[in-house]
C-alpha positions in Angstrom: 47.6 5.7 41.1 47.7 5.1 44.9 50.7 2.3 45.8 48.7 -0.6 47.6 51.1 -0.2 50.8 49.7 3.7 50.7 46.3 2.7 50.3 46.2 0.4 53.0 47.6 2.8 55.4 44.7 4.9 54.3 42.4 2.1 54.8 43.8 1.7 58.8 43.7 5.2 59.2 40.2 5.7 58.2 38.9 2.8 59.9 40.4 4.1 63.3 39.0 7.3 62.7 35.5 5.6 62.1 35.8 3.7 65.5 37.0 7.2 67.0 34.2 9.0 66.0 31.7 6.0 66.8 33.2 6.0 70.2 32.7 9.8 70.8 29.2 9.5 69.6 28.7 6.7 71.9 30.4 8.4 75.2 28.7 11.5 74.6 25.2 9.9 74.5 24.5 12.2 71.5 22.6 9.0 69.4 21.9 6.6 72.3 18.4 6.1 72.7 17.7 9.4 71.6 14.0 10.4 71.2 13.0 13.2 69.3 12.8 15.5 72.1 16.3 14.7 73.1 17.9 15.6 69.7 15.9 18.9 69.5 16.8 19.8 73.0 20.4 18.9 72.1 20.4 20.7 68.9 18.7 24.0 70.3 21.3 23.8 73.5 23.8 25.2 70.4 21.8 28.6 69.5 22.6 30.3 66.4 25.0 27.0 65.6 21.7 25.0 65.7 21.3 24.5 61.9 25.4 23.4 62.1 24.8 21.0 64.8 21.9 19.2 63.0 23.5 19.0 59.6 26.3 17.6 61.2 24.4 15.0 63.2 22.6 13.7 60.1 25.7 13.3 58.5 27.4 11.2 61.5 24.3 9.4 61.6 26.0 7.3 58.6 28.3 5.9 60.9 26.1 5.5 63.6 22.8 3.8 62.0 20.5 6.3 63.9 17.2 6.3 62.4 17.0 9.1 59.8 13.1 9.5 60.6 13.8 10.9 64.4 16.4 13.0 63.0 14.1 14.4 60.1 11.0 14.9 62.6 13.5 16.8 65.2 14.2 19.0 62.4 10.8 20.0 61.4 10.0 20.9 65.2 13.4 22.6 65.3 13.3 24.9 62.4 10.2 24.6 60.8 8.9 23.2 57.2 11.2 25.1 54.9 14.3 25.3 56.7 13.9 22.0 58.6 13.6 20.6 54.7 16.4 22.6 53.7 18.8 21.4 56.4 17.7 17.8 56.0 18.2 17.7 52.6 21.9 18.7 53.1 22.7 16.7 56.1 21.2 13.6 54.1 23.3 14.1 50.9 26.3 14.5 53.2 25.4 11.2 55.3 24.9 9.7 51.8 28.2 10.9 50.8 30.2 9.7 53.6 28.5 6.3 53.4 29.0 6.0 49.8 33.0 6.6 49.8 33.5 4.9 52.8 32.4 1.7 51.6 34.0 2.1 48.4 37.2 3.2 49.8 37.2 0.3 51.9 36.2 -2.2 50.0 33.5 -5.0 50.3 35.9 -7.5 52.2 36.8 -5.3 55.0 33.2 -4.0 55.3 31.6 -7.2 55.2 33.8 -8.0 58.8 32.2 -5.0 60.2 28.6 -4.8 58.8 27.8 -8.6 58.2 25.6 -8.7 61.2 23.3 -6.3 59.8 22.8 -8.2 56.6 23.9 -5.2 54.5 24.4 -6.9 50.7 25.9 -5.1 47.4 22.8 -3.5 45.5 23.9 -5.4 42.2 20.9 -3.5 40.5 22.9 0.0 40.7 25.5 -1.9 38.4 23.0 -2.2 35.8 20.4 0.8 35.6 22.6 3.2 38.2 20.6 6.8 38.5 17.1 4.9 38.1 17.9 2.4 40.5 19.2 4.5 43.2 16.4 7.1 42.5 13.7 4.6 42.7 15.4 3.0 46.2 15.4 6.2 47.6 11.8 6.8 46.7 10.9 3.6 48.5 11.1 4.1 52.4 10.9 0.8 52.8 14.5 0.4 51.8 16.9 1.6 54.8 18.5 4.5 53.7 22.6 3.5 54.9 21.6 0.4 53.1 21.7 1.9 49.7 24.3 4.2 50.5 27.0 1.5 51.7 25.8 -1.0 49.1 25.7 1.7 46.1 29.5 2.3 47.1 30.2 -1.3 46.2 29.5 -0.8 42.8 30.9 1.2 40.1 28.0 3.6 39.7 29.4 7.4 39.4 29.3 9.3 42.1 27.6 12.2 40.6 24.7 9.8 39.1 24.5 8.4 42.8 24.0 11.8 44.8 22.4 13.3 42.0 19.3 10.2 42.0 19.9 10.6 46.3 18.9 14.3 46.2 15.9 13.9 44.0 14.9 10.5 45.2 14.9 11.7 49.1 12.9 14.9 48.6 9.4 13.1 48.9 10.0 11.0 52.2 11.9 14.2 53.7 9.1 16.8 53.3 6.6 14.1 54.7 8.4 13.4 58.2 9.5 17.1 58.5 5.8 18.2 58.0 5.1 15.6 61.0 7.6 17.5 63.2 6.7 20.6 62.1 2.8 19.7 62.9 4.1 18.6 66.4 5.9 22.0 67.0 2.9 23.7 66.4 0.7 21.6 68.3 -1.7 21.5 65.4 -3.6 18.3 65.7 -5.8 18.0 62.8 -2.5 18.9 60.3 -0.7 16.8 62.5 -3.2 13.6 61.7 -3.3 14.5 58.0 0.5 14.5 57.7 0.5 11.0 59.4 -2.0 10.1 57.1 0.2 10.8 54.3 3.1 8.9 55.9 0.8 6.1 56.2 -0.2 6.2 52.3 3.8 6.5 51.3 4.4 3.6 53.4 1.3 1.7 52.0 2.4 2.6 48.5 5.7 1.3 48.7 4.8 -2.0 50.6 2.4 -2.7 47.5 4.6 -1.9 44.8 7.6 -4.2 46.5 4.9 -7.2 47.3 3.6 -7.0 43.7 7.4 -6.9 42.7 7.2 -3.8 40.8 10.1 -2.3 42.4 12.4 -5.4 41.3 11.2 -5.2 37.4 12.0 -1.3 37.9 15.6 -1.7 39.2 16.4 -5.1 37.8 16.6 -7.2 41.1 16.4 -11.1 40.8 13.3 -12.4 41.9 15.4 -14.4 44.6 16.2 -11.0 46.3 20.1 -11.4 45.9 20.7 -7.7 44.7 19.4 -6.1 48.6 18.5 -7.4 52.0 15.2 -5.7 53.4 15.9 -6.2 56.5 16.0 -3.5 58.8 19.4 -2.6 60.3 
């Protein structure tokens, strides 16, 4: 067991590290109002290291709350469908892991002080249904990725269940966004329109599921919506 004083010291170090990373990213302007083209240019500037840089950017997005969709579309433009999907899934898993352990280590009381303005709440349903809850939440694009990651870290769900559900649940959404980026890169208007249509269908189905209360029933959220907040960060 880690002694309380030592654990508190680790927390302070972790907070300082997060602040320093966030400051560095902000000072470099990496995530500041970046567009898909900006991300593409930045990643490609590293040449052969582009896949590594892209994966690191996706991982650190958990600390900046930068839109994952922008990064994913950029990944499709840069690497194509297959490698774009591969690198994005890896980056998303790393980002989910980072947020999960930051949340679990710092604890609810500390996180609320930093994140209360983003209205991030504990996903209480994860406590009850674990793997299934995370899997379904990952499949629904209306639920912010980082909200799930930080919320799950505040629960007692085993990491193996959490990351397994995450890895499976993000596949459809990642493939949709990567395909959009890939078609933009190929300048194929017809295929791009089809890819965007698939995205709208996915979002539409998710919205219907949410509005009908089906999502709440599947993952065990109360009708008052106490388990999570759907407001955008």
